[in-house]
N, C-alpha and C positions, 0 to 999 in steps of 0.2 A: 504493500499499498505506501508504504511511504517511496521509493523506485517511481512507480506509479505518477503518486503527486507531485512528486519533483517534476515531471516529464510534462504533465500536463501545465505545470507552471510557466516550465521553457516554451510551454506552444500559445501563451499568451503573452508577449512581454508587454503589450498594451491594454492587462487587466481583462477579463472575464471572470467566468461562472464554471467554477469546480465541484461537481457533486460525486459526494460515494452515497449508496443506497446497498441495502442487503433483507433477502426474504427466499422463502422456503420454496419448494419448484418441487410438482413432482417428478422423478424418474423417468417416464413414459415420457414427459414433455421435454427433457436431455433429449433421453434417444431418437427422439423423433429429427435433431439436428446433429448431434453426436453419436455414432452406430455405437460405438464402442462405450458407450454409460452402463453403468450397473449398479446403483446403489439405489434403493427405493425414491430416499429424496437427493436434494441435494440443496445446499446455500450455492444462492446466486447474489456477487456482491457486483455492483455498479460502478465503474470509476467512470467519470465523463466530462469531458473541458469543452468550453467552448473556443478553442483555439484555432491555430492554422488546419490543420487537418492534415493530411499524409493521400498522395494521390498512392490508386491500384500497386504500382512497385514498388513504393516505399514501404507499402501495407504487408504485403509478399515479404518482405525479409527482416520485417522489423525484430524479429526472435531471434537472430542469428547474433553468432558472438561477432563481435568488436563492431558490427554495422550502426553505424550512426551517422544522422545529419549533420550535426552541432559541429561546431568550428572545432583547430587543433584547441587540445586542453580545457575544453570544456565536455567534454565525454569518449568514457572511454568504449561505448560497442558494448558493454557486461551488463548495465542497470535490467532492458530485458529480457537479457537470454538466463539472467538470476531470475527474474519475477517466473517466468516459465518453466526452472527446475525445482523451482519451488513449488507450486502448482502443480506438478506432476509424481513430485515428493511425494503427496498429499493424495494419487491418483485422485485427481482434477484436470480441470482442462477451462483454458484459454482462449476467450475468443477476442478480435476486433474489428469493429466498426469504424469507419474513417471517410469525410470527406471533406477535398481541398475549402476552406473557405467557411469553412461551416464548425470541424469537431469531432473528437475522435472519443470513442466507447471501447473501453474497457469488461469485456463479463468474464465473469471469474467463476467456475461451477464449483463446486468442494459439496464430497460426498458427507451427508449426514452422520454423526457415526450413530453405530445400534446400539453398541455401550457406555453405562456411563463412567466418565472419566474423571480417576480421584487424585485431584492434588498437592496434597494434605501431604503424604511420603514424601512427595518433592523435594515442596519445602522446607520439611524438614530437615532432611540431607543437606539441601542445598548451608542450611544456616550450621550444622555438624559443619561439613567435611570445606569449609570456604568463609573462615572468618572474615579478610579483611585484612590486612597491613598500613605500617605505615609508612612504604617508601614512596619515592616518585617515581611518577609512570608521566615518560613522553609519549602520546598524543600526537601524530602525523597525520592528519584527516584533510583534506579537501572539501568535503562536503558539510559544510555549517548544523545541519541539524542532525546527522550521524555524530559529529564533533562531541556538540555539547551534551548528546544524549548518551556517549561512552563517558566525561567527561565526569557527566551527574553519574552518573553506576558506580564508578571507583571513586569519587568525593565520602559518597555518601557510605561506601566501606572502609572508611579511616584512610585512602590515599591522598599524597600531594597529588596533582596533576598539574603540568606542564603542556602548556598545546603549539604544535606548529600549524598553518593551514599548506606549507608545499614541500617538498623535494628541501629543495635548501633551507627552508629557515629551521626546517628540523635537524638538519646536518650543522648549522650555527648555534643555533641552542643546544644541541648536542655539546657542542664541541667547546664553549662558553663557560657548561656547567662543567664538564670535565676538567676545566682548567682553574675550576670553583675553590681560592684555597681555604673555604670554610663548610669544605664537605658537602655541597652542596648540588652533590652528581644526581646523573638518572640512573635509576635503578632495574628497569626495564623500557625499551621503547616500543609504542606499539604505530606500526606503518605502515598506512592502503598501502596498496601494490601500487596503484595506476595515480599515478603522483600528478600535477605538471610540476614544471622545472627540472626538476630529478623523479628518475621512476624510484618505487621503491625498494628494487634489486638495487639500483645505484645508491639511493641511502642507506640500506644493508652493507655495503662493501667500503663505502666514507668513514661510515660508525666504526666498523672495525679494522679500517687504517688507522683508526686513531685510538681504537683501544679496543684489542684483539679480544678480550673478553667479556665485550659489552651481550648483554642479553635486549634482543631483539626476536620481536613479532611482529610475524607480517601478514596484515589483511587481504582478501580479495574474496568476490563474486564467485571469480573462475581462475585460475594459473594453470598456464601452459606448461603439459607434463612436464617437456627440454624444461623448460625455463627451471620448474620447481626442483629438477633435478641437480641441473646445476648449482642451483641455491645451497640447494641439500650437499654438494660437494664441495662446497666454498663454509660450510659450517653450519649453517642452517636449519635451526630443528625444532623450532615454533611455529605453525601453522595458524589459524582461525579462521571459518568461514564470514564472509558480510551478506544480510546487514547482519549485522554484529548479537549473540546471544548473551547476557550481560553474564549468565552463570559460566559458559562455555569460556569467552575473555577473562573471569574472575577464576577460574578454574587453571586457565592454561598462564596466568602470573603468578600464582600462587607455585604451581609445579617448574616453571622455569625460575623460582626464585630460590624451593626448597632443593631442588637438585643440583647434590654440590658437585655433580660433574659434565652441570649445562655448562654451554656453549656462550 
């Protein structure tokens, strides 16, 4: 929903209307459109904007990884590919309707669970296993909403947080803190992979050149297997999936901090 809302915002540079609606519809209704649907009921979420819209050529490619209509530095082409991947992982479907000059509607179909889901045990386990900490975390993230959300999560768990909005700023921030005579260095770096100015893999290499023992976590909705393998060979051990899962981020931070053999 965050990615779809950000895309809608970008499609309405002069303003407009973004609406998000939800309803429950019978499975038969979905099957009339999508033959491989199976659930008795679906939650239908529609995200609609009154923006610039898309032509048929763009609409057919909108979920392809790395496809983007945004100018360089403004989009990675992974947002909608990630949306598609998340919905598919829940056995759901997504459809898009759009016309140039009229706007776009993304329709998300998610199967209604047939059994009750209990979250009590998950919540209790998280509190026990992930007590938070007092270390200093550098977040390098160019999407403001994601940055603010992750920052708030870490502050709530007791961490100190420093932020940067592009790769160059992140490396500069780490370098300054590394030379701090009062011991106010960075304990863990969380960096997006698709950053402006310097990409996440370049950030990793530059920070490691400053401090070979730097603890770094890379985040991405999609990491090319070849790039991931190269990063692992260079010593990177920790990755998290975007959009950020607060529990997963906290667990990974504790893992990298508590692992005496961590790089």
